[in-house]
N, C-alpha and C positions, 0 to 999 in steps of 0.2 A: 769088679769082684770084691767081695767083702773081706776086709783084713781080719787076721786072727785077733781075737779079743775085742773086736768091735761089736757092739750090741745095737740092734735095730730098735728104734723108738716107735711106739704107736703113733700113727698120723693123727694130728689134731685138726678137726675141721675148722676152717677159717670162717669169718663172719658171713662171707658171700655164700659158702656152702650151706651154712645153717639157715640162711634166709631162703635159699632155694628149696631146702628140705621142708621148711615150714610152709612155703607156698604150695608145694606138691600135696601136702596133707590138707590144706585149707581150701584149695580150689585151683582153677587153671592159672598157669603162669602168664606173665606179661607177654612172653614170646608167643604163647599159644593164642592169646586173645588177639595180638596184632596180626598173626597169620590168618586168623579167622576173619579179621576185619578187612584184609586185602582180598575181598571177594570180587569176582567179575560181574559185570552187568549182565543180568539174566533176561533173556527174551525168548523163552521156548515157544515153539509153535503149538497152538491149541489143536487138539485132536478130538474127533468124535468117538465116543465109546458108548455103544448102546443108544440110549435116548438122551445123552448128555454131552456137552462140550467139557473137556477136562484139560488140565495143564499139569505138567510135572516140573518141579523146581527143586533146587537144593536149599536145605535149611540146616542151621547149626543147632546142636543140643549138647548138653552135658549129661553123661551117664556114668554114675559112680565117680563123679568129679573128673571124668576124662572127656575131652571134646570129641565130638563125632559130627561128620557132615552127612546128612541123611536126605535121600530123595523123597519128596512128599508129593501127594496127589491132591489137587484142588478142583472142585466142580465149579465151572464158570456159569453154566446155565443149561437150559434145555437144548436139544439137538436142532430144533426148528429155528434157532437163533442164527442169524447170518454170520459168516466168517469174520467180516470186518467188525461186527459188534462184539464177537468173542475176543478179537484182538484188543479192543478198547477195554473190555472187562479185565483181561489179563494184565494190561498195562497198569490199570488202576489198582489191581490187587497187589502187584509186585512193586508198585511205586515206593512204599515205605522201605522195602527191603533194598531196592536199588539206590535210593537216595540216602541210605544210612540212618533213616529215622528210627529204625529198630536197632537198639543197642545189642552188641554181641553178648554181653553179660546177661541180657534178659532171657537167654535160653536156660539160665539156671533155674532149677526147680525151687519152689517156695520153701519146701522142707529143708533142702540143702542150704539155702540162704539163711534161714532162721537158725539152723544149728551151727553154721560156720561163721556167720557175720552178726546176725541180730543179737543172739544170746551173749556171745563173748565181747562184742564191741558196743552195742547200743544199750542193752539192759543195765550194765554196770553204772551208767550215768544217771539212773533213776533210783528213787528210794526203794528200800527193800520190800516194803508192802506193795508198792506199785509193780516191782519186778515179779513178785510171787503171783500177783493177780494176773498179770499179762501172760505169764507162762501157763497158768491154769486155763485161761480163756483160749489160748492157742491150742493146748493139748486136748481140751474137751470139745471145742467147736470148729476151729479153723483148720486144724491139721488134716482131718478126714475129708474136708471139702476142697481144700486148695493145696495140700501138701505135695501132691504129685504133679501139679500144674506148673508149667514154666511161667516165669514172671510176666512175660509178654502176652501170655494167653489169659491172664486175669484182667479182663476188660471191664469197663463200667457196666456193660450189660450183664456180665457174669456175676459181678458183685451185687448189682441191684436185684437180680433174680434170687440170689442167695438171701439177701437181707429181707426181701419181700416175703420169702418163704418162712421167715422166722415168725410171722404173724400167727401161724398155726402151731407153733412149738410151745411146749411148757419148759421155759428156761429157768434155771436157777441163777442165771446171770442176766443183767439188764441187756437189752438189745443194743442200746447205744454204746455200751462198753465193748461188746463183740465187734461192732463196726469200728470203734476207735482203736482197738488193738490191731485190727487188720490195716487200718489207715496208718498207724505208727510203723508197722513192718514195711509196707509198700512205700511210705514216705521216706524211710531211711534208704530204701533201694534207689529212689530218685536222687537223694542227697549224695549217694556214693556212685552215681553214674550208671547204674544198671537198668534204670527205667527213665523215660523222658518225662512222664507225667504220672501222678498218683491217680489210679482209676477209682479210688474211693471218694475223691472230692466230688461233691454234687449228688451223691447217693442219698436218697431219702429213706427214712424209717417207715415201717408200716403204721397206718393210722392207729392211734391208741383206742382201746376199747372202753376207756372211761376217762373222764376229765382229770385235769391236774388237781391233786389234793392239796389242801392248804397245809403247809408245814407247821407243826405245832411248836409252841414255846411255853415255858413255865412262867407263871406269874411270880411276883416277889413274895406274895403271901404263901403260895404253895411251896416255894423254895425254902423259905424260913422254916416251914414245918418239915420239909424233907431233910434238912441238915440235922434236925434233932433225932431223926430215925437212923442216921448213919454214924458209925463209931469213928473215933480218931485212929489214925491221922487222915482217914479218907474224907471225913467231914470237912476238914480244912482244905483238902485238895479240891473238892467240888466248890467250896466257897471261893477259893482263889480263881478257879476256872470260870465261874459265872460272873465274877466282878472284874475280871481282866480280859476275858475273851481268849485266853491262851488255849492253843490246841493241846490235847492230852500228851502228845509226844514232847511238846515244849515244856509242859508242866513237869513231866517225869524227868526231863533233862535239866531242870532248873538247879543251879548251884547257889551256895550262900553268897558268893561274890556278885551274883546277879541281882540280889535283893538290896535295894538302896533305901534311903530314908523315906522317900515319897515316890519311888518309881521302881520298875523292874526292867532288866535288860534281857532280851532273848538272843542267845548266842549259839545254841545248839539244840538238838532234839534227840530223843531216844525212842525207838519203836521196836520192841520184841527182839532185842539183841543187836540192833543196828544203830550205831551212832552216826550223826551227820549234821550238816549245817541246816539252818532253818529252811522252810519250804521255798522261799524266794528272797530276793534282795530286800523287798519291802517288809518281809517278816523278821529280818535281822535288824531289830530296832530296840530303842528304849522308850517305854511308854509310861505316862503318869498313872499312878495308882492311888486309890483312896487310902488314907492312913489306917482305917480299920482293917484293911487287907494286910498291910505290913505288920500291924500289931498281932493279927491272928497267926501269921507265919512264924513270928518270933516266939509266940506262945507255945509252939510245938516243943521248944527246948525244955519246957517245964513239965511236959506231960509224960505219964507212964501208961503204956498200953497193956491191958490184961487180955491174955489169949488162953482159951480153954485147951487143955491137953489131956484128953480122957477125963478122969475125975478131978484132976488137978488144974490149977490156974497158974500160968506162967506170966510174969510181968517183964516187959521190955521198955526201955526208954524210947520215946517216939523219934528222937534224934540221937544217934549213937556217937556221931562226931560232927562238928560244925565248923570245920576249917573252910577257907575260901573256896577250895575245890571240891568240897564234899556236897553231896546232893541234899536238897532241902527235904524232899520226900523220899524216905528210905524204907525198904521192905522191913517189916516189923522184926523178923527173926534174925536176918543176916545183914541188914543195912545195904543190900544190893539194889540196883534199879528195879522199879516195879513193872508189872505187866498191866497194860490198860484193860485188856479183856477180863482178867481176873477180878480187878476192882469193880468193873461194870457188872459182872455176873454175880459176884458174891456179896456186894454191898449196895450198889446203886439201884440195880433192878429190883431186888426184894423190897427195899424201902419204897421205891416209886410205885410198885405194883400194889403194895398195901394201901397206898393213897389213891388208887385207881388212876395212876399215871404210868401205865406200862411202856409208853413210848419214850420215856426220858432216857437219854444217853449222852455221851460226851458232845456229840454234834448239837443236840438240843440245848445244852448249856451254853455253847458258843453262840448259837442263834438267839437265845434269850438275852444275852448281853447286848447284841445288836438291837433287839426290840426295846430293851430298856433305855438304850441311848436315844432311840427314835422318840419314845414317849417322853423322855426328858428334854426334848427339843434340841438335840445335838445337831450341829451343822453336818451336812453330808461329808465334807472333806475331813472334819474332825473325826467323824465315825469311821471313815476309811482309814485314817492314821491309827486310830485305836485298835481297829480290827487287823491292821497291817496288811491290807489288800493292795495289790498293784494297781487295780482299777476301781474307781468308785462304783462302776456298774455292778461289780461283784457284790459289794456291800448292799446296794439297793435292791438288786434283782434276785439275789440268792438268799441273803440273810434277813433283810428287813421285810417282814410280811405285812399284809394289809391288816389294819387295826380297826375292828368294828366300832370300838368306843370313840376313837377320834373321828371316824366317818359319821357316826351318829351326831357328834357335837357340831360338825360342819353342816350337816343336813338340817338340824334343828335351828341353826343360826340363820338359815336362808329366809325364813318367814318370821316377821316381827308381829 
């Protein structure tokens, strides 16, 4: 009995209660999964129904994140098949279920797994641009095809049938990216114990309707002309990009403390509102840089940028502040981090199109750096270090293109 003057305090949930509440929202609890795992060995007798042998068995599924055990019907074969043969087919069909080769968690629907695990747990480990693209691919292509399917029902045959069907589609996204996102989702399900094997492994893409195109790069002569068509500070940005091979996100995230007398350190990157570490451990490095590049960077401190504002012209310093932690390339008006797509669309593309080079973009500038290294006779390992690739094969197979001029020199030297 409560004493007079005693007040009752609201109960505060302890850590265990909070974990249980969170588990109830996110999916089945550990106890539920364990109770489902303690299944009995199933050996139901086959029965003839019409012109078929069928078998009824118990299967687990999650509906609205609640576990249910449901009786299912499976056709074993035609009725003219012998009873002993039907028993063998039944045993083979139920073998993965009876031996525990089918994980209980694989009864989770792909859509539920993506929303409760993949998005909150896996995607935050990726760069923002990668996250956004993966979410777009899942929402536009994969959700309607696989969202209502249980993880265990997404077999290699089902995936291959879907991927093969993409041959007749007009996709705004590349086919290999659609496959890779599905592989990333199901691969994480394997990693967290919901699947035994990733069914996307080994799935092939439809045959291409045209051969691989040669990836373009800009020559030094064309680049020198391009720089003249681009205003500052963007001209210096592309100058640094093409002579160092920096990715645009690393270029925008470059700070004055990273610029040394004859080298540049890559410590962070910035992409459309997202700050982060460089792409890989190999990318987080200090690379030697030509003195002309360093001089051009420091030249920014002396420049004034003129910007049209209606009929007037406003002038801004190209570098508003140059402390160790300040950005090298600052937005003209506010000094904030730049956006790569704005620079590309407003400055690089118009200048390149005027020169009949509409394919020039940030990736082309980085590829051009690799090609110039190749033409300069750089060793493959040196080129890999300057490009900051984890593998030399990436430098050679993706960035270094075939050079018709060097091929011609080799062919002409065969006959004396």
